[in-house]
C-alpha positions in Angstrom: 12.7 31.9 -19.1 15.8 33.5 -17.6 19.1 32.5 -17.9 18.9 30.8 -14.5 15.4 30.1 -13.1 16.6 28.5 -9.8 19.0 31.8 -8.9 16.4 32.5 -5.8 17.8 29.7 -4.0 20.9 31.1 -2.3 20.8 28.0 0.2 20.4 25.0 -2.0 23.1 23.4 -4.3 22.8 23.8 -8.3 20.7 21.0 -9.5 22.8 18.9 -11.0 24.9 19.2 -8.0 22.0 17.5 -6.2 22.3 15.1 -8.8 25.3 14.2 -8.6 25.7 14.2 -4.9 23.0 11.6 -4.6 24.7 9.6 -7.0 27.3 9.3 -5.2 25.5 8.0 -2.3 23.8 5.8 -4.1 20.6 7.3 -3.8 18.3 7.6 -7.5 16.0 10.9 -7.5 12.8 10.3 -9.1 10.6 13.0 -10.2 7.2 13.0 -11.9 6.7 15.5 -14.9 4.2 17.5 -12.5 6.9 18.4 -10.1 8.3 21.8 -10.5 11.2 22.6 -12.8 14.7 22.5 -10.1 13.2 19.4 -9.3 12.9 17.9 -12.6 16.5 19.0 -13.2 17.6 17.5 -10.0 16.2 14.4 -10.8 18.0 11.1 -12.5 15.0 10.5 -14.1 11.5 11.7 -14.7 8.5 10.7 -16.2 5.1 9.8 -15.6 3.5 7.0 -12.8 4.1 4.1 -15.1 7.4 5.0 -16.3 8.5 6.2 -13.2 6.9 2.7 -11.6 9.5 0.3 -14.1 12.1 2.5 -13.2 12.4 2.0 -9.7 11.1 -2.3 -10.7 13.9 -2.4 -13.4 16.8 -0.3 -11.4 16.1 -1.4 -7.7 18.2 1.2 -6.7 19.9 1.2 -2.8 17.7 4.0 -2.0 15.2 6.0 -4.0 14.3 10.2 -3.2 10.6 10.3 -4.7 9.8 13.8 -5.9 6.2 13.4 -6.6 3.1 12.3 -4.2 2.6 9.7 -1.2 1.1 6.8 -3.2 4.0 6.9 -5.9 6.3 6.4 -3.3 4.4 3.7 -1.7 4.4 2.1 -5.0 8.5 2.4 -5.2 8.5 0.6 -1.9 6.3 -1.7 -3.1 8.5 -2.6 -6.2 11.8 -1.8 -4.7 11.2 -3.6 -1.0 15.0 -4.0 -0.2 15.3 -0.1 -1.0 15.1 2.8 1.4 12.4 5.3 -0.2 11.9 8.4 0.9 9.9 11.8 0.1 10.5 15.8 0.9 7.5 16.0 2.2 5.1 13.2 3.8 2.1 15.2 3.6 2.3 15.3 -0.5 -1.1 13.3 -1.0 -3.6 13.2 -3.8 -7.0 13.9 -4.2 -7.9 11.1 -6.0 -6.0 8.4 -3.6 -8.0 10.4 -0.4 -11.4 9.9 -2.3 -11.5 6.1 -2.3 -10.7 4.5 0.9 -10.0 0.8 1.3 -12.7 0.1 3.7 -15.3 2.0 1.4 -13.9 0.2 -1.4 -14.3 -3.5 0.1 -17.5 -3.0 1.1 -18.7 -1.7 -2.1 -17.0 -4.7 -3.6 -19.0 -6.9 -1.7 -22.5 -4.9 -2.2 -21.4 -5.2 -5.9 -21.2 -9.5 -5.4 -24.4 -9.3 -4.1 -26.4 -7.5 -6.6 -24.4 -8.7 -9.8 -23.9 -12.9 -8.5 -20.2 -12.1 -9.1 -17.7 -9.9 -7.9 -16.4 -7.4 -10.7 -12.8 -7.1 -11.7 -11.7 -4.0 -9.9 -8.9 -1.6 -12.0 -7.8 1.1 -10.0 -5.9 3.8 -11.5 -2.5 3.8 -9.7 -3.3 7.2 -7.8 -4.8 5.0 -4.9 -3.2 4.2 -1.3 -1.2 0.4 -0.9 -4.3 -0.3 0.8 -6.7 0.1 -2.0 -3.7 -1.5 -4.2 -3.8 -4.3 -2.1 -7.9 -5.2 -2.3 -7.9 -4.6 -6.4 -7.4 -7.1 -9.3 -5.1 -4.5 -11.4 -3.7 -1.4 -11.5 -3.5 0.9 -14.7 -2.0 4.4 -15.3 -3.1 6.7 -17.9 -1.1 5.8 -20.4 -1.9 2.0 -20.2 -5.7 2.2 -18.7 -7.0 1.3 -22.4 -4.9 -1.3 -22.8 -5.7 -2.9 -19.0 -9.3 -2.9 -19.5 -9.0 -4.1 -23.0 -7.2 -7.6 -21.2 -10.4 -8.2 -19.0 -13.1 -10.3 -20.9 -15.7 -8.4 -22.4 -18.1 -10.2 -20.2 -16.8 -9.7 -17.1 -18.5 -6.7 -15.1 -15.7 -4.3 -14.2 -15.3 -1.7 -11.7 -13.1 1.1 -12.0 -11.8 3.3 -9.0 -11.2 6.1 -8.5 -11.4 8.7 -10.8 -15.2 8.8 -12.7 -13.4 10.8 -15.3 -11.0 8.7 -16.4 -13.2 5.7 -16.4 -15.8 7.8 -18.2 -13.4 8.4 -20.9 -12.4 4.7 -21.0 -15.9 3.5 -21.4 -16.3 6.0 -24.2 -13.1 4.6 -26.2 -13.8 1.0 -25.4 -17.5 0.8 -25.4 -17.5 -1.1 -21.8 -19.9 -0.5 -19.1 -17.9 0.0 -16.4 -18.8 0.8 -12.9 -17.5 3.8 -11.8 -16.1 5.4 -8.6 -17.3 8.7 -7.6 -13.5 10.5 -7.3 -11.7 12.9 -9.3 -8.7 15.3 -9.3 -9.3 18.3 -7.8 -7.0 19.9 -10.3 -7.9 18.6 -13.3 -11.7 18.8 -12.3 -10.9 22.8 -12.4 -10.3 23.6 -15.9 -12.9 25.4 -17.4 -14.5 24.3 -20.8 -16.0 28.0 -21.3 -12.5 30.0 -20.8 -11.4 26.9 -23.2 -13.9 27.9 -25.7 -12.4 31.6 -25.4 -8.7 30.5 -25.3 -9.2 28.4 -28.8 -10.8 31.8 -30.3 -8.1 33.7 -29.4 -5.4 31.0 -30.9 -6.8 30.0 -34.0 -4.8 26.5 -35.9 -4.1 25.6 -32.0 -4.4 22.1 -30.9 -5.8 21.5 -27.5 -4.6 18.7 -25.6 -6.2 17.1 -22.4 -5.8 14.6 -19.5 -8.3 11.9 -19.4 -8.7 12.8 -15.6 -10.6 16.1 -17.1 -14.2 16.3 -17.1 -16.4 15.4 -20.0 -16.9 18.9 -21.5 -13.0 19.7 -21.4 -12.3 16.4 -23.4 -15.0 16.7 -25.8 -13.6 20.6 -26.4 -10.1 19.2 -27.3 -8.3 17.4 -30.2 -6.5 14.7 -28.3 -7.1 13.1 -25.1 -3.8 11.8 -23.9 -1.6 10.9 -20.5 1.5 12.9 -19.7 3.3 10.1 -21.7 1.2 10.2 -25.0 1.1 14.0 -24.8 4.9 13.9 -24.2 5.3 11.9 -27.8 2.5 14.1 -29.5 4.6 17.4 -29.0 8.0 15.9 -29.4 7.1 14.7 -32.8 5.4 18.1 -34.0 7.2 21.1 -35.2 6.4 24.7 -35.2 2.9 23.8 -33.5 1.2 25.9 -30.9 -0.5 23.5 -27.9 -3.1 24.5 -25.4 -2.3 22.3 -22.9 -4.9 20.9 -20.4 -3.4 19.3 -17.7 -0.8 20.0 -14.3 1.0 23.3 -15.1 4.9 21.9 -14.6 4.3 19.4 -17.5 4.9 22.7 -19.6 8.6 22.8 -18.3 8.9 19.5 -19.3 7.4 20.1 -22.7 9.6 22.9 -23.5 12.8 21.6 -22.3 12.2 18.2 -24.9 10.2 19.8 -27.6 11.2 23.6 -27.2 9.9 23.8 -31.1 6.6 24.6 -29.8 4.6 27.2 -28.4 2.7 25.8 -25.1 0.0 27.7 -24.0 -1.7 26.3 -20.4 -5.5 26.0 -20.4 -7.1 28.3 -17.8 -8.8 26.9 -14.9 -11.9 28.2 -13.4 -10.3 31.3 -11.7 -6.4 31.3 -12.4 -4.3 30.9 -15.7 -3.0 27.6 -15.2 -3.6 24.7 -12.8 -0.8 23.3 -10.3 -1.4 20.4 -7.6 -1.2 22.0 -4.5 0.4 18.8 -3.1 2.8 18.6 -5.6 4.1 22.2 -4.7 4.5 20.8 -1.0 7.9 19.3 -2.3 10.7 22.3 -2.6 14.1 22.2 -3.5 14.9 22.9 0.1 13.1 19.6 1.5 14.6 17.5 -1.5 18.1 18.8 -0.5 17.2 18.0 3.5 15.7 14.8 2.2 18.6 13.7 1.0 21.0 14.7 3.9 18.2 13.2 6.3 17.4 10.0 4.0 14.0 10.6 5.4 11.1 11.1 5.9 11.0 7.1 4.9 7.6 5.5 3.4 7.2 2.2 4.3 4.6 0.2 3.1 3.0 -2.3 5.9 4.3 -6.0 5.5 0.3 -7.6 5.2 -0.7 -4.8 2.3 2.7 -5.9 -0.1 1.5 -9.3 -1.6 -1.5 -8.0 -2.7 -0.8 -4.4 -3.7 2.6 -5.7 -5.5 0.5 -8.4 -7.3 -2.2 -5.8 -8.8 0.9 -3.7 -9.7 3.0 -6.9 -11.2 0.0 -7.4 -13.1 0.2 -4.3 -14.6 3.8 -4.3 -15.8 2.8 -8.2 -17.2 -0.3 -6.3 -19.7 2.0 -3.4 -21.0 
């Protein structure tokens, strides 16, 4: 890595200066681990969806600039109703969230209630819109999904939305038979098990870690299936190991910063050396700097969605 990997950003202050500038104006910058290195360096706090949700709920700042995707900013707005919440780019969405529309979900819940004779408990992965959050019983993240599933009585039917791969992995590790929504993350869907096996042969002794959003064949070929927080915990506890990493490529930036004692190799996609979320890449240093000065574009969840969405989020936060 060059001494200053951000030296090309001539019209944007240094990341540390942006962070200080925001602090002086009462703005907390939150960044997901899938954001590029500059945005991670500029943030007051970097984490996964659960960590960021907790940080927003606990801090209750005056304003939040959320470097992530749209549903994450909605979550911050729900948990911090008195804070201004804004983002670098409103178009930074999520393929998983797009795969599950609330109107379709509610229609399917009604169908299952008629079919099963009871309305299933609906668990939604946090990668969903505020409208979907308002229509479900409880939210989960990849880091706490198993605990959330285990909190539901075994005799109760469960509908899990929107990620079929995360849901399939949960069925495997919990022994449940949850009904799964047919959605997937376009980034994790692209990991290639064939090229992964070749990479493993080229790096004997390497530990393959993958996100549970990956398809089953990739999960089965991995040594550990972990959410981003679990991955970070593992690499920080390791010394001199080589990891093949099956999640969004920018996660490696955080690994190299917080656990530089190891070597990290991005797991290959079907047609490229690593997978980057195209939505996360819409957020840039230039857009962050502009958003902070303009305090916008803002993300505001409609009032009619807030009670239901907050209830499902608060229930998650009470479980773990």
